[in-house]
N, C-alpha and C positions, 0 to 999 in steps of 0.2 A: 293521662288518666285523669278522669272526672273525680272531684271529690265523692266519698260515702258519704252518703246523707242519709238521715234515719228515714224509715220506711214507717208509713203507715198502710198495712193489707186491708183494703177493703171489700174483701172479699172472701172470707174464710168458712167452710163447712165441717162439722164435726158429726158422727154420728156412732151410733150402737144400734147393729138391727136388732138387735137382740130384747131391747129397750122401746122402740118405736119402728111401726108399721110402714116400711118403704117398700113398695112393691116393684118400683121401675128398678131397684138394685140388682134384683132376678137377674134381669137381662146382662149385667156386665161385671163378670166376674172377679176381675179384680179388682171392683170397689165394695163388693159385698162380703164384707169384712166391718170390725171397728178400728175405726180411723178417732182417736182421741185427741187431748190436748197436748197430750205429752207426746205423742208421735209427731204433732206439728211440731212440737219447740224442736223434735230432733232432724227433722227435715230441714228447717230453717237455724240452725245454729249457727252463730258466730254471723248470722247476718243482723244489720238493725233496726231490726223489726219494734217498734216504742208502740205502737196500737193495731190493737184487732176490731174487724167488722166481722161480727157472727151473720151470717145470710142462712136462711130457714131452707132445709134438707127436703121438703116436699113428702115430711109424715102423712099421714093418711089425718082428713081434716078435723076430725074428731080428735085426734092428739095435736093438735097445734098449739091448743094454750098452756100443753101440760109440758112443750118442746120449749115453748119460751120461758117455762117457769125451771124449767133445769139449764136452761144455760143462761139466764139469770142469777142462780145458783151458784153455777160454774164459778162466774167472773167474780163472785167474792172471793176468790181464792187465786186469780190471773189478774195481777192490776192492768195488765196491755190488753185485755179486755172490755174496750169503751165505748161500744155500741151494738146492739141487734138488730136484727131486719127480719121481723117476724111474720108469718104466713097469715093471711086474711083473706078471707073469700067477696072479695070484691063485687062480686056479681051478686049478692043479696041486696044491693042497695043501700035502701033507708034501713033497713031491716040490721046492715052491718053493725050500725049504730053502736047497740048493745056489745056485742065482742070485742069493738077498740074500747068500749071502757074498761071493761073486762082486762084488755091486753095491756092499754097504760098503768094499769095500778098493776102490776105484777112489779115493773122494778123502772126508775127514771132511764135507763141503759135500752131501754123500747124507744130508737127513733124514727125505724121505717118499718113499711110493712113489704110484704111481695107477695103476687099470686100469680105464679107462674103460668103463661099460657104458651109456649114455644110449643105445645103438642097439642093444641087445638086446632083442629081442622077447619074448623070456620073463620076465615082469617079477617072477618071484622067481630070476633066473638068482644076483643075488649070495647067496641062500640057499644053494646046495648045499651040502651036508656040505664039497665041497673048496675051496671058494672061503671058506667059514667057517674052514675050517682055515686057509687060508691068510694071511688076514688076524689071525687071532689069533697067527701067528706072528712078526707085525711088533714088536710090543713086548717081544719076545727082544732084536730087532736094533735096538730104539731109533726105529726108522721109524714114522712116521705114514701115516695114509691120506688121501689126498683124492677124496673123491665126486663125480664127474660124472655127472650121472643128468637125468632130465626129472621133471617134477612130480607125475605118475601113478605114480613107483616109489619114493615116498616111504614108502609103507607097508610096503615089502619093506626100505628102508634102516634103519627104524627098528630092526624086529629083527635085521637085521648088528648094527648098533651096539651092541644090549643083549645079543647073542651073544658079544661081545669087547669085556669091558668093561676090557679093561687095555692094548684098542689108543685113540690118539689118534686120533680122525678131524676132518676137517674140508670142509663139502660148500660144494664150487663153486657160485657162480653163486646161491645162494639156491634151489637145487634146482631153477631153469628152471620159473619158475612163469609162466603164460601172463600176460604183461602186457599184450601186444597185445588181449585180451578183458577187461582189467581184470577177471578172476578170482580175488578172493583166497580164496575156497573152494573145495575144502575146501583147498585148498595150506594155507593159513592155520594151521587145525585140524592139520594133520601138523605142521608145524614148530614148532608148539608141542611136539607131544608128542615129537617128535623131539630137543628143546632140553630136556626136562624129566631127559636122562641125560646125565649130567656129562662124560664122556669126547668131546664131539662140540662143534666150533667152526662157522663159518659167514661166509663170505666174499662181500660185499658186493660183488659182482664180474659181469660177464657181462646187467647189467640191460639194457642198452638194444637190444640184440640180440633179447632176446623183446619189446621191446615194437615199436609202428609204426617201423621203422627207418626212414623217409622222414620221417615225422611227429612223432614223440614228441616231448613237452615233459617238464621237471622235474615238473611235479602228476601226470603219470601215472606217475612211480616212487615218489613220497611213500608212498604207503601202505605199498608193498613193502619200503621203507627202514623205515619206524615199525615194520612186524610183526618183522622181523628184528632188531630190538633190544631190541622188547618180548619175545620169543621167549628170546634168547639172554644177554640184559643188556650190560652194557657191556663185561665180559670176555671174550667170546665171539666176537666181530666183528671182521673186520677187513678193510680196501680190498684189490681185486685190479682192475688194470687192463684185463685181457683183453685184452692186445694183441697180436698184430695183429687176430684176432677182431673186437674193438670198431669198425674200424677198416669194417666193413660197415654200420654206423648211427652212427657218429660219429666225429668227431677225438679223439684220447685227449685234448687239453685239455678240451673240452665235457664229456667225463663227469667230468673232476678237479672240474673247476670247476661242476657240476650238483651233485654229491654234496657239495661244500664247503659249496654254500648251502643242502642240503636239511638238512645237518648244522650249520649256524652256529649255532644257538640252544641245541644241546647244551652241558652245563656242559664248559668246558677239558680237564677231567679225563676225560673219558669221549671229547672226539675225539683227544685222544693217544692212547689207547688205538685207536681206528679207523685211525685213519692210521698208525701205527708198533708202537705197544708192544705188544699184541698178538700180530703177526705175527713180533716178535721173539722172543718166548717161546714161542710156538705152535711155531716153527721152529729153537727153538733156535741163532738166528744171533748169541748174544754165546757162544757155547763155541767 
């Protein structure tokens, strides 16, 4: 049995549909309700979670700064909430500067941004000139960029990361490979190509919801976990719980215990990086 190690959960959502407008929730009854920090603590009870990274939840654009302020206030009462990834309209290009200035003024806990592009139908959406300009600006503000995409968008993301060499990126949910159909390729080849770029890391997260949500087994996930480690190496992978979205396919504890078992044979130093050290470094959680 591998040693139980401290955990930084690099991908946590919290929301209140009565506080902020999130139209996408209406399509998913299980998620269309209040999910609070207290709920998260109950779902992760007795797990060794020492740090939490909050990731934006798709509120309407005009409410995005209010969302960031709300979470920064919440962090004053929860010492483990040590980093915030806020929404940012990167497609505004140079005009996003004013927005980023307002964002970083909210709290030093604002460590990164995300412009979710997984539902954009244009495969090169993130390669629009203004989007690239916006992504490049993040480095000036010492902000990282979470990439929430689907596997077929990886070629465009590879090019985006290449065009923004001074911006630190992290790929959410391994780029959402088709685990349900066990399709390693061409996802695996694209992942390796992305990982050749030194300014991008990868979250081992969101996997169970890309698998057969009712019947998945650890063996279904194993080749995808192994591919992520092979591509990015021990210094650029990090654990994410993706709570509460994970509940569509698994209890939080089952996902945690599954990844713990799949990585149990890794050297302890590598496991420490997966579970906490890499996320702390990437999101600058000790500064």
